[in-house]
C-alpha positions as CSV (number, residue, x, y, z in Angstrom):
1,M,-9.2,33.9,5.3
2,T,-11.0,34.3,2.5
3,Y,-14.6,34.3,1.5
4,S,-15.0,33.9,-2.3
5,I,-13.2,31.0,-4.6
6,R,-12.2,31.4,-8.2
7,I,-12.6,28.6,-10.1
8,D,-11.4,28.2,-13.6
9,K,-12.6,24.5,-15.5
10,S,-9.8,23.0,-17.8
11,A,-6.8,25.7,-17.5
12,P,-4.3,25.3,-20.5
13,I,-0.9,24.3,-18.9
14,E,1.8,24.0,-21.3
15,M,4.8,21.5,-21.3
16,R,8.0,22.1,-22.7
17,D,7.5,20.6,-26.1
18,G,4.4,22.3,-26.3
19,T,1.8,19.6,-24.8
20,L,-1.1,21.7,-22.8
21,L,-2.2,19.3,-20.6
22,R,-5.5,20.5,-18.8
23,G,-6.0,21.7,-14.9
24,D,-9.0,22.8,-12.8
25,I,-7.9,26.0,-10.1
26,Y,-9.5,26.7,-7.3
27,R,-7.9,30.2,-5.7
28,P,-8.8,33.0,-3.0
29,G,-10.7,35.3,-5.4
30,D,-8.9,38.2,-4.4
31,S,-5.6,40.0,-6.8
32,E,-3.2,38.8,-4.3
33,K,-0.4,36.2,-4.8
34,H,-0.4,33.2,-2.9
35,P,1.1,29.9,-2.2
36,A,-0.4,27.4,-4.1
37,I,-0.1,23.4,-4.5
38,L,-0.6,20.7,-6.7
39,T,-2.2,17.4,-7.6
40,R,-1.6,15.5,-10.8
41,T,-4.0,12.5,-11.4
42,P,-4.3,9.9,-13.9
43,Y,-8.0,9.9,-12.6
44,H,-10.6,11.6,-13.4
45,R,-10.3,15.6,-11.5
46,Q,-13.2,15.7,-9.7
47,M,-12.6,12.4,-7.8
48,S,-8.9,13.5,-6.6
49,F,-11.1,16.4,-5.5
50,D,-13.3,14.6,-3.4
51,M,-10.6,11.8,-2.0
52,S,-8.2,14.2,-1.2
53,F,-6.6,14.2,2.3
54,L,-6.6,17.8,2.1
55,P,-9.7,19.7,2.4
56,Y,-9.3,21.7,-1.1
57,Y,-12.2,24.0,-0.3
58,E,-10.6,25.1,3.5
59,A,-7.2,25.5,2.1
60,V,-8.5,27.9,-0.8
61,M,-10.1,29.4,2.1
62,N,-6.9,30.0,4.1
63,G,-5.8,31.4,1.5
64,Y,-3.7,28.9,-0.7
65,A,-4.8,28.2,-4.2
66,I,-5.1,24.8,-5.9
67,V,-4.3,23.1,-8.8
68,I,-5.5,19.5,-9.8
69,E,-4.0,18.5,-13.4
70,S,-5.1,15.6,-15.4
71,Q,-1.5,13.8,-16.4
72,R,-0.3,13.7,-20.2
73,G,-3.0,11.7,-22.5
74,T,-5.5,11.2,-19.5
75,Y,-8.7,12.8,-19.7
76,D,-8.2,15.8,-21.9
77,S,-5.3,16.4,-21.5
78,G,-3.1,16.1,-24.6
79,G,0.2,13.6,-25.4
80,K,0.6,9.9,-25.1
81,S,0.1,8.4,-21.3
82,G,3.2,7.8,-19.2
83,L,1.1,5.3,-17.5
84,G,2.7,1.9,-16.9
85,D,6.0,4.0,-17.6
86,V,6.3,5.0,-13.9
87,G,6.2,8.2,-15.5
88,L,10.1,7.8,-16.2
89,T,10.0,9.8,-19.7
90,V,7.3,12.2,-19.1
91,E,6.0,12.6,-15.5
92,G,9.2,14.0,-14.4
93,P,9.6,16.6,-16.8
94,D,5.5,17.3,-17.1
95,G,5.4,18.0,-13.2
96,Y,8.9,20.0,-13.1
97,D,7.1,22.3,-15.4
98,T,3.8,22.3,-14.1
99,V,5.6,23.4,-11.0
100,E,7.0,26.7,-12.6
101,W,4.2,27.6,-14.3
102,M,2.4,27.8,-11.2
103,A,4.9,29.7,-9.7
104,A,4.6,32.3,-12.7
105,Q,1.1,33.2,-12.2
106,P,-0.1,36.3,-11.1
107,W,-2.2,34.8,-8.7
108,C,0.8,32.7,-7.0
109,D,3.8,33.9,-4.7
110,G,6.5,31.2,-6.0
111,N,6.1,29.0,-3.4
112,V,4.9,25.6,-4.3
113,G,3.6,22.1,-3.0
114,T,2.9,19.0,-4.3
115,C,0.2,16.5,-2.7
116,G,-2.2,13.5,-3.7
117,G,-2.2,9.7,-3.3
118,S,-1.4,6.4,-4.5
119,Y,-0.1,6.8,-8.1
120,M,-0.5,10.6,-7.6
121,G,2.3,10.4,-4.1
122,L,4.3,7.8,-6.9
123,I,4.9,10.9,-9.3
124,Q,5.4,13.4,-6.7
125,W,8.9,11.8,-6.1
126,I,9.3,11.6,-9.5
127,T,8.7,15.8,-9.5
128,A,10.6,16.6,-6.4
129,R,14.2,14.4,-8.3
130,E,13.8,16.7,-10.9
131,N,14.1,19.9,-8.4
132,P,12.1,22.3,-9.8
133,P,13.2,25.9,-8.3
134,H,9.7,26.8,-6.7
135,L,8.9,23.2,-5.2
136,K,9.2,23.8,-1.6
137,A,7.7,21.0,0.3
138,I,5.7,17.4,-1.1
139,A,2.7,15.6,1.0
140,P,2.9,12.1,-1.0
141,W,0.1,9.6,0.7
142,I,-0.3,6.0,0.8
143,S,2.3,6.1,-2.3
144,G,4.8,2.7,-1.4
145,S,8.4,3.0,-1.1
146,G,11.3,2.8,-4.0
147,G,10.3,1.1,-7.6
148,E,7.3,-0.9,-5.7
149,E,4.1,-0.3,-7.1
150,P,0.7,-1.6,-5.1
151,S,0.3,-4.2,-8.3
152,R,3.5,-5.9,-7.3
153,H,5.3,-6.7,-4.0
154,N,8.6,-8.6,-4.1
155,G,7.7,-10.3,-7.2
156,I,4.3,-11.6,-6.0
157,V,1.2,-10.1,-7.7
158,N,-1.8,-8.6,-5.9
159,L,-4.1,-9.5,-8.0
160,G,-6.6,-7.8,-6.1
161,V,-4.9,-4.4,-6.9
162,A,-4.0,-5.2,-9.8
163,L,-7.3,-5.9,-11.1
164,N,-9.0,-3.1,-8.9
165,W,-7.3,-0.9,-10.7
166,L,-7.6,-1.9,-14.4
167,L,-11.4,-2.5,-14.0
168,G,-11.8,1.1,-12.5
169,M,-9.3,2.7,-15.7
170,T,-10.6,0.5,-18.4
171,V,-13.9,2.9,-19.1
172,E,-11.4,6.2,-19.2
173,T,-9.3,4.3,-21.7
174,I,-12.0,2.7,-24.2
175,D,-13.8,6.3,-23.8
176,R,-10.5,7.7,-25.2
177,M,-9.8,4.7,-28.1
178,E,-13.6,5.8,-29.5
179,K,-12.5,9.2,-29.4
180,L,-9.8,8.3,-31.5
181,G,-12.4,6.7,-33.8
182,K,-11.5,2.8,-32.9
183,D,-14.4,0.0,-32.7
184,V,-15.4,-0.6,-28.8
185,S,-18.3,-2.3,-29.6
186,S,-16.4,-5.7,-28.6
187,I,-15.0,-4.3,-25.7
188,R,-17.2,-2.6,-23.9
189,P,-19.7,-5.8,-23.1
190,L,-16.9,-7.9,-22.3
191,L,-15.7,-5.0,-19.8
192,T,-18.7,-4.6,-18.4
193,K,-19.1,-8.5,-17.7
194,A,-15.7,-8.4,-16.2
195,R,-17.0,-5.0,-13.6
196,E,-20.1,-6.9,-12.7
197,S,-18.3,-10.3,-12.4
198,P,-14.7,-10.2,-11.6
199,E,-14.7,-13.3,-10.8
200,L,-14.8,-14.2,-14.1
201,V,-11.3,-13.0,-14.8
202,Y,-9.4,-13.8,-11.6
203,N,-10.7,-17.4,-11.7
204,Y,-9.4,-17.8,-15.4
205,L,-6.6,-20.1,-15.9
206,P,-4.5,-19.6,-17.8
207,L,-4.7,-15.8,-16.2
208,K,-2.2,-14.6,-19.0
209,D,-5.1,-15.5,-21.3
210,V,-8.1,-13.7,-20.1
211,P,-10.7,-12.8,-22.4
212,H,-12.1,-9.8,-20.7
213,F,-8.6,-7.9,-21.7
214,N,-7.6,-9.3,-24.5
215,F,-7.7,-6.2,-26.6
216,P,-4.8,-3.9,-27.8
217,G,-4.7,-1.2,-25.5
218,I,-5.7,-3.2,-22.4
219,K,-3.8,-6.6,-22.9
220,E,-0.8,-4.4,-22.6
221,M,-1.9,-2.6,-19.5
222,W,-2.9,-6.2,-18.0
223,T,0.1,-7.8,-19.2
224,N,2.5,-5.3,-17.6
225,R,0.7,-5.3,-14.3
226,V,0.2,-8.7,-13.8
227,L,2.3,-10.8,-15.9
228,N,5.5,-9.1,-16.7
229,S,8.1,-11.1,-14.2
230,D,11.2,-9.5,-16.7
231,R,10.3,-6.0,-15.0
232,D,11.9,-7.1,-11.8
233,T,15.5,-6.9,-12.4
234,P,18.0,-4.3,-10.8
235,E,18.1,-2.2,-13.9
236,N,14.4,-1.4,-13.3
237,F,14.9,-1.1,-9.8
238,E,17.6,1.6,-10.0
239,K,15.5,3.5,-12.6
240,T,12.2,3.3,-10.7
241,R,13.8,3.4,-7.2
242,T,13.3,6.7,-5.0
243,P,16.7,8.6,-5.4
244,Y,16.7,10.5,-1.9
245,E,20.0,12.3,-2.3
246,K,18.3,14.0,-4.7
247,V,15.4,15.2,-3.1
248,N,15.7,18.4,-1.3
249,V,12.0,19.2,0.2
250,P,10.5,18.7,3.3
251,C,7.9,15.7,2.8
252,L,4.3,14.5,4.9
253,H,4.7,11.2,4.2
254,V,0.7,9.7,5.3
255,S,-0.5,5.9,5.2
256,G,-2.6,3.8,7.1
257,W,-2.1,0.3,9.2
258,Y,-4.3,-1.7,6.9
259,D,-3.0,0.4,3.1
260,F,-0.8,-2.2,0.6
261,Y,2.5,-1.7,2.0
262,P,2.8,0.7,5.1
263,S,6.4,0.2,5.9
264,G,7.2,1.7,2.3
265,T,5.8,4.8,3.9
266,L,7.9,4.2,6.6
267,S,11.0,3.7,4.7
268,H,10.6,7.0,2.7
269,F,10.4,8.5,6.6
270,L,13.7,7.2,7.6
271,N,15.5,7.1,4.1
272,M,14.6,10.7,4.2
273,R,15.9,12.1,7.4
274,E,18.9,10.0,6.7
275,K,19.7,10.7,2.9
276,G,17.6,13.8,1.8
277,G,19.2,16.5,-0.4
278,T,19.7,19.3,1.7
279,K,20.0,19.6,5.6
280,A,16.9,21.2,5.7
281,A,15.6,18.3,3.8
282,R,16.4,15.7,6.4
283,Q,15.2,17.4,9.1
284,G,11.9,18.4,7.5
285,Q,10.7,15.0,7.6
286,H,7.2,13.7,8.9
287,V,5.1,11.1,9.0
288,L,1.3,9.9,10.5
289,M,0.0,6.6,10.4
290,G,-4.0,6.3,11.0
291,P,-6.0,2.7,11.4
292,W,-7.0,3.3,7.2
293,L,-7.4,1.3,4.2
294,H,-6.0,2.7,1.4
295,L,-8.4,5.6,1.2
296,G,-7.7,6.7,4.2
297,P,-9.9,7.8,7.0
298,T,-14.1,7.3,6.9
299,Q,-16.7,9.6,8.2
300,G,-17.4,7.1,11.0
301,G,-13.9,5.8,11.8
302,D,-14.3,2.8,11.0
303,A,-12.0,0.2,9.0
304,G,-13.3,-3.2,8.0
305,A,-15.3,-5.1,10.4
306,L,-14.2,-2.6,13.1
307,S,-14.7,1.2,14.2
308,F,-11.7,2.9,16.3
309,G,-13.7,5.7,17.2
310,F,-14.1,9.7,16.3
311,A,-10.6,10.1,16.8
312,A,-10.1,7.7,13.6
313,S,-12.8,9.9,11.8
314,K,-12.4,11.7,9.3
315,L,-13.0,14.7,11.2
316,G,-11.5,13.6,14.8
317,S,-8.5,12.6,12.7
318,G,-7.4,16.1,12.2
319,L,-5.9,14.5,9.1
320,G,-6.8,17.6,7.1
321,A,-5.8,20.2,9.7
322,H,-2.2,17.9,9.7
323,N,-1.7,18.7,6.3
324,L,-2.4,22.1,6.4
325,A,-0.8,22.9,9.1
326,F,2.8,21.5,7.2
327,F,2.0,23.5,4.1
328,D,1.3,26.6,6.3
329,K,4.9,25.4,7.8
330,Y,7.1,25.0,4.3
331,L,5.0,26.9,2.1
332,R,4.4,30.4,4.2
333,G,7.1,29.5,6.9
334,M,5.0,30.0,9.9
335,K,5.8,28.9,12.9
336,V,4.1,25.5,13.3
337,D,4.9,22.6,16.6
338,M,4.3,19.2,14.4
339,P,5.6,15.9,15.7
340,M,8.1,14.1,13.4
341,V,5.9,10.7,13.6
342,R,2.6,10.5,14.8
343,Y,0.6,7.7,14.6
344,F,-2.6,5.6,16.0
345,V,-2.8,2.8,18.5
346,M,-5.4,0.5,17.4
347,G,-6.9,-1.1,20.3
348,K,-6.5,2.0,22.8
349,N,-7.4,4.3,19.7
350,V,-5.7,7.1,20.5
351,W,-3.1,9.0,18.8
352,Q,0.7,8.9,19.9
353,T,3.7,10.9,19.1
354,A,7.2,10.1,18.9
355,E,10.7,11.2,17.6
356,M,11.6,8.6,16.0
357,W,10.1,5.3,14.1
358,P,10.1,2.7,16.1
359,P,9.4,4.6,18.9
360,P,13.0,5.0,21.4
361,E,10.9,2.7,24.1
362,T,10.3,-0.2,21.7
363,K,11.7,-3.1,23.2
364,W,11.7,-6.6,21.2
365,Q,10.6,-9.8,22.7
366,R,11.1,-13.0,20.8
367,F,8.2,-15.5,20.4
368,F,8.4,-18.7,19.3
369,L,5.7,-21.1,17.4
370,H,5.4,-24.5,18.7
371,S,2.9,-27.4,18.5
372,G,2.2,-31.1,18.9
373,G,2.4,-31.3,15.4
374,R,-1.7,-30.4,15.2
375,A,-1.3,-26.9,14.4
376,N,-4.2,-27.2,11.5
377,T,-6.9,-24.7,12.3
378,A,-8.0,-22.3,15.5
379,A,-9.2,-25.4,17.6
380,G,-5.5,-27.4,17.2
381,N,-2.7,-27.1,19.4
382,G,-0.3,-24.6,18.1
383,A,1.2,-22.0,20.2
384,L,3.5,-18.7,20.6
385,T,5.4,-18.4,23.3
386,R,8.6,-17.1,24.9
387,D,10.2,-19.7,25.3
388,E,13.0,-21.6,22.5
389,P,11.2,-24.9,20.8
390,G,12.8,-28.4,21.9
391,A,12.6,-31.7,19.7
392,E,8.5,-30.9,18.3
393,L,6.9,-32.4,15.8
394,C,6.6,-30.4,12.3
395,D,3.1,-29.2,11.4
396,N,1.7,-30.3,8.0
397,Y,-1.1,-29.4,5.4
398,I,-1.7,-29.9,1.9
399,Y,-2.1,-26.2,-0.1
400,N,-3.9,-26.8,-3.5
401,P,-4.1,-24.0,-5.9
402,H,-7.6,-24.9,-7.0
403,F,-9.1,-24.3,-3.7
404,P,-7.1,-21.5,-2.1
405,V,-7.7,-20.0,1.4
406,L,-9.6,-17.0,0.4
407,T,-8.8,-13.3,1.2
408,C,-10.4,-12.5,4.5
409,G,-9.6,-9.0,5.4
410,S,-7.9,-7.5,1.8
411,R,-5.0,-5.1,2.4
412,G,-5.6,-1.7,0.4
413,H,-9.2,-1.2,-0.9
414,L,-10.6,-4.2,-3.8
415,Q,-14.4,-2.7,-3.6
416,L,-14.4,-3.5,-7.5
417,V,-13.1,-7.0,-6.9
418,R,-15.7,-6.9,-3.9
419,F,-13.8,-8.3,-1.3
420,P,-13.9,-6.5,2.1
421,G,-11.3,-4.8,3.4
422,S,-9.2,-5.2,7.0
423,P,-10.0,-5.9,9.8
424,Q,-12.6,-8.9,9.1
425,E,-12.9,-11.8,11.6
426,Q,-10.8,-14.7,10.7
427,S,-13.5,-17.5,12.3
428,Q,-14.6,-19.4,9.0
429,A,-10.7,-18.9,7.5
430,E,-9.1,-20.5,10.9
431,R,-11.5,-23.8,10.3
432,R,-10.0,-24.5,7.2
433,E,-7.3,-28.1,7.7
434,D,-4.5,-25.6,5.6
435,V,-4.0,-22.9,8.0
436,L,-1.5,-23.1,10.7
437,C,-2.8,-21.4,14.1
438,Y,-0.4,-20.5,16.6
439,T,-1.9,-18.8,20.1
440,T,-0.5,-17.2,23.1
441,P,-2.3,-17.9,26.4
442,E,-4.6,-15.3,27.8
443,L,-2.4,-12.1,28.3
444,K,-2.5,-11.1,32.1
445,E,-1.7,-7.7,30.9
446,D,-2.3,-4.9,28.0
447,V,0.7,-5.8,25.3
448,E,1.5,-2.6,23.0
449,V,3.1,-3.7,19.5
450,T,4.1,-0.8,17.6
451,G,6.8,-1.5,15.0
452,P,7.7,-3.5,12.2
453,L,7.0,-7.2,12.0
454,L,8.4,-10.0,10.3
455,L,8.4,-13.5,10.8
456,H,10.9,-16.2,10.3
457,L,9.8,-19.2,8.8
458,F,11.8,-22.8,8.6
459,A,9.7,-24.5,6.2
460,A,10.0,-27.3,3.2
461,T,7.4,-28.0,0.5
462,S,7.1,-31.2,-2.3
463,A,6.5,-28.4,-5.3
464,R,9.8,-26.9,-6.8
465,D,7.7,-23.2,-6.1
466,T,5.1,-22.5,-3.3
467,D,4.2,-19.6,-1.4
468,F,3.9,-18.7,2.7
469,T,1.1,-16.2,4.2
470,A,1.2,-15.2,7.9
471,K,-1.4,-12.6,9.1
472,I,-1.3,-11.8,12.9
473,V,-4.8,-12.0,14.7
474,D,-6.2,-10.5,18.3
475,V,-8.4,-13.1,19.6
476,Y,-11.0,-11.5,21.9
477,P,-12.1,-13.1,25.4
478,D,-15.1,-14.7,23.5
479,G,-13.4,-16.5,20.9
480,R,-14.0,-13.7,17.8
481,A,-10.5,-13.4,16.5
482,Y,-9.6,-10.1,14.0
483,N,-6.6,-9.5,11.8
484,V,-4.8,-6.5,13.0
485,V,-2.7,-6.8,10.2
486,C,-2.8,-8.3,6.9
487,D,-1.8,-11.2,4.8
488,G,2.3,-10.9,4.5
489,I,3.3,-13.4,1.5
490,T,6.9,-14.3,0.2
491,R,7.5,-16.9,-2.5
492,A,10.1,-19.6,-2.3
493,R,11.6,-18.9,-5.5
494,Y,12.7,-15.4,-4.0
495,R,13.6,-16.4,-0.8
496,K,17.1,-15.5,-1.2
497,S,16.9,-12.7,-4.3
498,L,14.2,-10.9,-5.9
499,F,16.8,-10.3,-9.1
500,E,17.8,-13.9,-9.1
501,P,15.2,-16.6,-8.5
502,E,16.1,-20.0,-7.6
503,L,13.8,-23.0,-7.8
504,V,13.4,-25.1,-4.0
505,T,14.3,-28.5,-3.9
506,P,11.7,-30.3,-3.0
507,G,11.8,-31.8,1.1
508,E,14.4,-29.2,1.4
509,I,14.0,-26.9,4.6
510,N,14.7,-23.1,4.0
511,E,14.3,-20.3,6.1
512,Y,11.5,-17.8,4.8
513,I,10.7,-14.4,6.3
514,V,7.3,-13.1,5.8
515,N,6.9,-8.8,5.8
516,L,3.8,-8.4,7.8
517,E,4.7,-4.9,7.5
518,A,4.4,-2.7,10.3
519,V,1.7,-1.8,13.3
520,S,0.1,-0.1,16.1
521,Q,-1.5,-2.7,18.5
522,L,-3.0,-2.9,22.0
523,F,-3.9,-6.6,22.4
524,R,-6.3,-5.8,25.8
525,K,-5.4,-8.1,29.1
526,G,-8.1,-11.3,28.7
527,H,-6.8,-11.2,24.5
528,R,-4.8,-13.3,23.1
529,I,-2.2,-12.9,19.9
530,R,-2.7,-15.5,17.0
531,I,-0.3,-15.7,14.1
532,D,-2.0,-17.5,11.1
533,V,0.3,-19.1,8.8
534,A,-1.3,-20.4,5.4
535,S,0.1,-20.3,1.5
536,S,-2.3,-18.4,0.0
537,S,-4.8,-15.5,0.3
538,F,-6.5,-15.0,-2.7
539,P,-7.4,-13.0,-4.7
540,E,-5.7,-11.0,-3.0
541,Y,-2.2,-12.1,-4.3
542,D,-2.1,-14.4,-7.4
543,R,-2.3,-18.0,-6.6
544,N,1.0,-19.7,-6.7
545,M,0.6,-23.0,-9.0
546,N,3.1,-25.1,-7.4
547,T,4.9,-25.5,-11.1
548,G,7.8,-23.3,-10.7
549,N,6.5,-21.9,-14.4
550,A,6.0,-18.1,-14.8
551,V,2.7,-16.1,-13.2
552,G,-0.1,-16.7,-15.7
553,E,1.1,-19.6,-17.5
554,D,-0.9,-22.4,-15.9
555,T,-3.9,-24.0,-16.7
556,V,-3.9,-26.9,-13.8
557,G,-1.7,-26.2,-10.0
558,V,0.1,-29.0,-8.0
559,P,-1.2,-29.8,-4.7
560,A,1.5,-29.2,-2.2
561,L,2.6,-30.6,1.0
562,Q,3.6,-27.8,3.2
563,S,5.9,-28.4,6.4
564,I,6.6,-25.9,9.3
565,Y,9.0,-26.7,11.6
566,H,9.6,-25.0,15.3
567,Q,12.6,-26.9,16.8
568,G,16.4,-26.9,17.8
569,G,17.9,-25.4,14.6
570,Y,15.0,-24.6,12.7
571,A,13.1,-22.4,15.5
572,S,10.1,-20.7,13.5
573,Y,10.1,-17.2,15.1
574,I,8.5,-13.8,15.6
575,D,10.0,-10.4,17.0
576,L,7.8,-8.4,18.7
577,P,8.0,-4.6,18.8
578,V,6.3,-4.0,22.5
579,I,6.3,-0.7,24.5
580,E,6.7,-1.6,28.2
581,T,6.5,1.8,28.9
582,K,3.0,2.6,30.8
583,R,1.1,5.9,28.9
């Protein structure tokens, strides 16, 4: 262990085209060679340092060199930014060049790894597929999957995330514009107002004409993130998907059950185990899932309105030590025993390990939706049981896009949009007539649900296009109800294909599959399991105006009559992955 640290701020790192990027270097204050870990970021380098899942100072004290580099065209790095292009033209070569630059430094022993979360996780995949010779391992945290990005999900705009991201990025953007001599005097007041009152943006109709972002350099970012449905094409997906067969290094995948798309992280893990470019890569896959939102563990182990105890906290989770152990294993070649899968069981508030996902002891149990035709609100007669439905009345509600169900427990983090993260108590939302509630009887014993979740809804709508949302809720004996995963959502036009959208015939019954991501939750004896169904969670997702027009075009929406079926031939259901083995 070293007891002195050398810090070099804004060190120049030259790319193949001569562009100078800048990075901060933290390394042991000796003359020895050390393995090195790279984080590349579009955000302020100090923010990346403070919010890392890897304790950088501890890593340096344990003999690692750390480089935090500003991506091309951000902060003091030169060149034109690749943001919005997902770095397809610049981030791969820049990542490659940076890794090889680090390996050639007198303080590096030639073993280089990468780490970082969110966008910094995404661009690690772009670097890895370039296969720089000295890259030995990557640790992408909370980074989604394939061509997916948090602001768009299966063709639907994650409006809260897009707005949160843009409000955060515009500060640096206009500062950079001003340095280039552009007049930003009219831009700053509107952007300040948008940050102070984000509802002025997300409530604005039509969404494409939001005045706060109607400026060159900013409008393009807004349009690309929110309005550009043309990007949802097979060609673009193929360009941005992760070519697992080209990734030749071990990976540590980390996410939270309340992150944007935890199933994306798990998909990375499973795909690399099957398709990784080398045997060492396929065998060197590890995943860790905690009870966290996008920013990871807190000091106290809380998330949203619940606390998961010390075991879920930044210190108690062992997340930093897990990251260090990963790099010790794959950069240093140390003998480290690491589980393939480590996950946190909420409700039980303990960590478990497994050698595959979902765990091999998982048993699938099918639960069906039922009602007497009045599942509206938690006080209705909606039920969730193992019994198949017979002849039952469908449930109806009116979805009015001008009176959407407000987000109650958001996925990820929407602190700039001022909507609290999950989990949250759902009673207020469950009093609305446009929210259907299907609830089991009181559980006679503990039930652990661990694995992926897909809800199959048979539904009809009076509109040409609409949405269906769902969430799973843990109902306490005293009536409190907390969502254990956030809203999943599906858009009617994409029911058959994302790439070939098709409007619906009003009144026609179709099957809609709502991806509720993945979870590990222990429902305690005496609790009840509930599924809430609605057609909006705003502003987490953009509200469907029910017109069939493109996102952002409409000033006026159309109310839609929604019908959920649960009868012979149209039995709406969910398969719960239940862990039956007693632990």
